N, C-alpha and C positions, 0 to 999 in steps of 0.2 A: 504493500500500500504504500502510495506517494503522500508525503506531506504537504499539505496548502501554507505555504508561507503568504506575508504579507505581500511581497511582491508576485506573485503567483495570481495570488486574489485580485489584486488590482488589472493584471495582465486580462484573466477572464473577464472583469468586467468590461474593460476596456473592447475586448472583441463582441460581448453581447451588445454593448450601445453601440457598435461599428455596422454590426449584424441586424441590427435593430431598424435604424438609420436607410440602409439599402433594403429592406423589405417595404418600409414607408417609401421609398422611392421606386419599388415596383410596383405598390398597390398604385401612387398618383401616376405614374407609367398608363398602370392598366384603365383608370378613371378616365384620364382625361381622352384615351383613345378606346373607349369603352364600346363602341358598336363594333369593332374591328376583336376585341376582346372576349367580346358575348359571341359574336359567330362563330369563334370556335368551338366553347363551349356547345353551341345550337347543334352544330356539327357532330359533335362528339355522343351527343342526345340521340338523333334523328337515323345515323347512320352506324351501324354496325359493323362495316367498313373500318372507319377511323376510333371506335371505342375505345382501343389502346391508349388514346390520349390521354384519358385519366389516372394514368399511371405513372406517367411520363413523369411530371413533377415530383410526386414523392419517390421516385426511385431516383431521379437526380439528388434530391434533397439527402437522401439515405445513403448514396454514395461518397456525397462530402463531410455527413456525419462520422462515415466509417473510416476517411482519411483525414479526420479532421485534425489530429496531432501533426501531421506534417505540414498541413496547409497554416495552422496556427502559426508554426514557427515561421512563416515568410515574413518578411517585412513589409509593411505597406504603408502606402502614400496617396491622395489623391494625384490625377493626372489629367491635366488641362487638355492636353492631344486626345484624350476620349472624345471632345464636344466634337470635334471633327465629322468622325463616325456618326456620331449622333445625330448633329445636321445632314449629313448624307441618307441615313438610314430612314429622316424626317420626311425627306424631299422625295425616296423611296415610297413613303405611307400615304404621301399625298400623290404623287402620280398615279400611282397604283387606284387609289382611289377615285383619280380622275377618269383612269381609264378602267375603271370598274373588273380590276385584278385581283380579286379578292384574296388567291394564296399568296401574294406579294406584301400587300398591306400585313397579313398574319406575319409573314417571317418578321416583316421588318419590326411588328411590336416583340416579337422574341429578342431579335437582334438588339431592341435598345435595350433591353434587360441584362443582357450579357453586357452589353455597351457601359452600363451603369456600373457592374463589377469594378468594369476596368478607372471608368471615373473615380469612384468614391475609394476604390482601395490598391487600384494601381495594375499594370501588366504582370508583374512577375505571377501576382496570384491568378490571374486570370489565364496563364502560361499551365499554372501549377493545379488547377480544378480544369483545363481546356475540356477533357469528355464531359463530365457531368454538364458544365454548362452548354455544349454545344448538342448534348444529348437532349436538351429542351428543344432542340427544330422539330423533334420530332413529334411534339403537340400540334402541330401546325398538318390540320387535315388535309394533305397533297397526295395526287397518284391517278387522278381519274384521266389524265393524258394517256395514261397508259393501257386503260382500259382496251382501246379500238385493237395497239397493238399486239397485246396478248390474247384477244380473244382471235386474232388471226393464226396469230403462231398456234394456239391450242387447235382450230381446225385444223392446219394444217398436220400438227401433232397427228391425230385421231384420226384424220383419214388418210393418211400414208398409214400407221399402222396397221387400220382395222383393213388395208390392200394387203398390205403384208400378210396378213393371216389367210388371203385369199377371197377376201368378201368382196363383192361388187358395190360400190358408193359412185350414188351421183349427186357433186357438187354446184351449187350456186352460191360465193361469198362465204359465209358462217354458217349455212344452211347446207344439209347432207341429208341423204336417203340409203336407207338399206332396203333389201327385200322385206326385213321383219318390221320396216318402220321407218317414222319421219325422224331429225334430230335439229336442232339450231342450238349455237355457241351464242349465249346470252352476256349481258354483264357479269350476274353473278357467276358463271363460270370460269369468267379471266383469270380468274386466281389472284387477284390484287388482294382479297384480304389476307390469302395467305403468306403472300410476299412481305407485306406490309407487318404482320405479324412478325413473321421468320426475321426481317430486318432489325424489327425492336430489340427481340431476344436476342440475334444473332449480333449486335453491336456490343448489347452487354457482356454476352459471354467471351467475346475476344477479350474486353478490355480486363473481366475479371479472371482469365484464364492462362493469357500469352502475356508475355512484358517487351516482346523483340515486335518491331511496328510492322514488318511484314508480314509476320505470322498475326496478327489481328487484319490487316488490310484484306489477306489472303481467305481468311473465314468472314468476314464482313461481306466479301464477293460472293462467298460460297452460299450466303444463308439470302441472295439473291437468285443466283443460277439453279441452284438444288430447287426450291420451289418450284419455280417454272418449267423445268422437266418433270417436277412431280405433278404438276396438275394435269400437265399431258397424259402422263401415264394413269391421273386420276381420270378424266374423263375417257381414254379407252378404256379403261378397265368396267365403268357403267357403262356403255354403251354394248360392251362385248356380251356383260351379264346379260345387259337387257334381251339383246338380239336373242342369245343362247338358252333364255328363259322363255322365249316367245313371248315378249314383251310385259312379264309378271313382275319383274324384280327391277331395282334400282329408278323406278319411276316417279315414287311419292317420296315422304319423309327417309326412307332408307338413300333417297340419292343424297340428302347432303350430309345421311351421317355417315354414309361410307366415305363421302370427301373429309370430314374433320377426323374419322379415326384414321385415316391415309396420312392424312399432316401432320397428325400427333406421331404417328412412328417414325415418319420420315426425317422429323425434328428431334426424335430421341437420336435416332440412328446418327444423323449431323452431330451431336454433340458428345455421341458415343466414340466416335471417329475423330473429333479433335480432341478427347483427353489424350489421344496418343503422341499429342506433342506439346502436352500441358506443360505450363512453367510456372513452379509456384514461387512468389515471392514472398518478402516478411509479412508477416500478420500486422496489422495496424491496429494492434489492441492498447489500451488502458497503458499496459507496464512501462509500452514505451514513449511515453509523455514525455517530450523535450523540455530543456530549461525555454523559459522566455526568450525572444531574442531582444536585443538591443534596445528598440524601442517599441514601444506598445502601440496598435491602432487606437487612432481618435475619429470619432463620429467626422464625420466632412461635411458640417453645415453649410458651409458657404457651397460647395461644388454641390450641395443634394438640390440646396434653391435654384443655383443655377439651371441645374437639368431640367428642373419642373417647370421653370418658366420657357425656358429652351424650347421641350416638349410640348407648353401650350401655346406656343405659336403656330402648330402646324394644325388644330382641330379650329382654331379662329380664324386660318387663310381661307380653310376647307368652308366657313360658314360664308365667308366672303363669297366664293366661286358658287355656292348651290342657292342658284336661282332656276326657276320653275322652269321646265321645258317649255317652248314654244309651241301653240297650238298652230297646228299645220293639216292642209288638204292638201292631197297626192291626186294629179292630174291623169288620167288616161291619155294615153298617147294615141292620137288620131288613127284610123283606120287608113291605109293607103296603099297603093299600086296592087289591086285585088284583095285586099285582107277587109272583113268585116265582123264587128263585133254580135256576138251571139251570147246569147243568155242561156243557152246548154251546153253545160260544163261536158266533157268525153267521160269523165267518170266521177267517184267523189272524193277522191286524194286532192289533199293540199299540203303543202309542208307545214314543220311545226317549228313556230317561229314565237319566242313569248316577248311579253315586256315591250312591245313595238310603240310609239306612239301614234304612228298613224300607219293603215294597210290599206294595198290596194290588191283587188281579186278581177281580174277580167279575162272574158276566154274570149277567142279570135277564131275565124274559120276562112279559109280560103281553097274553095271547092271542096276537095273532100280531105284535108288538111286540117288539123285540129291544133290549137296553140292555146297554153295555159300561162298568164302573165301573173306573177305575184311580187310585190314590192312591200317591203317590210320597212318602213322610215322609224330612223332615232334621231330624236331634235337635239339629244343631251345625254349623252353616256353616263350612268350610273350604274349602281347593283342592283341586277336582276330587272335593267333595262338599257340591253348594250347590245352592240353590232354583233358583236365576237362575245359570243357564249356559249358553253358546251349543248347546252339543253335545247339550241336553234339546230334543226336536223331535219335532213329530206323524210323522215318516220323515223315515230322514237320505238322503243327496243319491245317489243311482244307486242305489237299494234295489234288491234283485231282482225286485220284484212290485212292491211300492205305490209311486205317484207325487202327490205333494202340488200338486196344481192351482189351489192359489188361498184365499189365507188372509186375514181381515181381524179388525178387533178390533170388537167389540158391546159395547152397554150395553144390558141386557134388566133389568127388573124383575120377579119373581113372588112374589105373595101380599106385599108391599111388601119383600122381600130383593131387594136391589139387585146384581146380577152384571156384573161389566166382564169377557168371556169373549172370548178368540179363538178364531176359527172358522175350522176347516180344511176342506177338501174332497178328502178322497181317493180314488182310482182305482186301477183295476189294469187293462194292457191288454185282459184277458178281460172289460171290462166291471162287475165289482164294484167299488161305491161308500159310500163311507162319510163322515157328517158328524160330526164331532169339534168338541167344546167345550172349554173349557180354561181353570181360573184358579186362582188361588192364594189359601192362609189363612194368615193371618200375622196376629198378634197380635191372635186373637181374630175377625179381618174379612176377609171374602172380596176380594182385591187382583187389579192385572194390571200397575199401573205397575214396571216392574221397578228403574229405580235409583232409584225412591225406595223399594222392599222391600228394595235394599240396602242403601241407606244407613241406614234403620232400623234393620235386624237386624246391621248394624256397631257402630254406636253402643248399640244394646242390650248386645251381648259385652261391648264394651271398658267400661263400666262394671257388667259383673256382672249383668245381666239375661240372662234368656231369648233367644235369636236360632234358634228353631226353625220350621218350617215346612212347609207342602204342597203338592204340585202336586194338581190333579185334573182329571181328564178324562173325561169321557161321551160315548159314542158311540154312532150308529145304522146301520142300514147303510138304502139308498134305491136305489129303479130307474132313475127318471126325474130328479125335481126333489129338489133340496133339500130344499125345504117340506114333504118327506114323514118326512125322518128330524127336522127341527126341529119338528115338531108332538110326535111320540116324546120326544124330549128335552123339550121343555115340558113336557107332562105328567109325566117322570119327576121332574123338580126338584120340579116342585111338589106332587108327592104324596109326595115321597121324600126332598126339602131338607130336613127337620126331622132325619131320621135321620143325614145326610152332618155335621153340625157336630158327631157324638159318634164320626167314625171318628179322630180324631189327639187323643192327649189333652193 
């Protein structure tokens, strides 16, 4: 047992005050950027994919407490250089808000917490506690952008594996058919839940089990790659079990039970293999408590006040910029060169765009050719009402009728006008088929680069410019080959393209 001397007691009291001030600053940052902080928690609450976010802060705090004696021996002092990082993070937060990039807002908030440690306690402590501090970034619910690539990989893996065992498969996009039944790889089959859970556990396991940097990095990479492959094997096993049981097994709740049991087996096997290269380090127990450093930490009240005041500038500027979106009425382009407006749609399909300030749906006909024109206009970019949004889709997952059986980005030029378009092929089980082209019009030009558009519109808004934009979708039906509809769409754009530039203000 270690005796507590007056100097040790004063040192411990000083640490309590310094850490108490840090927690107050963290709370102030979260309060000033309250919508962002609440958005993190709300996503944890509604999505099982990101429910692991609840445990990240407790784990990080436990890691710091576990290593408290080594960290407490580090000399600390306020560092004004951290204010540069704070300003940059606040600028990121403001631009992300202006562009409606919620995930970047959330990363900026967590980054401000880390920068606050640097500002109040200095870079040496940040370096010494780098893993627990940067582990906090896992609180941010991120990963939706991986869903489509993961769905494509799972479909590729499953179809290839099923063909390898000799079963015939017909595939369109992420939909495929066996003689025993039809299958589709949807978002819940992407494996994103397994990957995020594996990464969260894998990083922690690597930090606690290894001391060598390359081993930690190798295990972290394995915690991403292994569940991706394991998810392909899981999907293959489910399809084969259902096929060989005459579609009686692996179709209901057992579909998900098999998945989580398989994931548990894979994780246990990965941790067991990882133990082969285990590197045991010193046990940071109380008996290793070091003597107090030459200087004890002092609450940096002045730096804390500056931090809070600088942070408060961002929401103030946000309120200045947050003006109501203007009311706009979209004007349908006039029918020219034989095209006529028709009130009869060729079917019931419409694109799924959300949060627009104005919408235009118009149908055109020329002889037997039919075209749908859909325009979604956003007068001001804001959360859940933005031109570039993952919820803006040609057709939503598990739609009652329509399926997206393949899409790609294309570059076409018509009469010297370039169009970078997203082309999608849609179908119904009854055999109806559509070819749809989509592009965006921002800052007077046609464009499809999502992150470039996000960044440009956000910067325009922060500095008082226009940040409006519109999504254009044209679509035509076909019976056998998409080339039939492509001919119609090319003719429509060539003959009606000039009028499309007048639809939005």
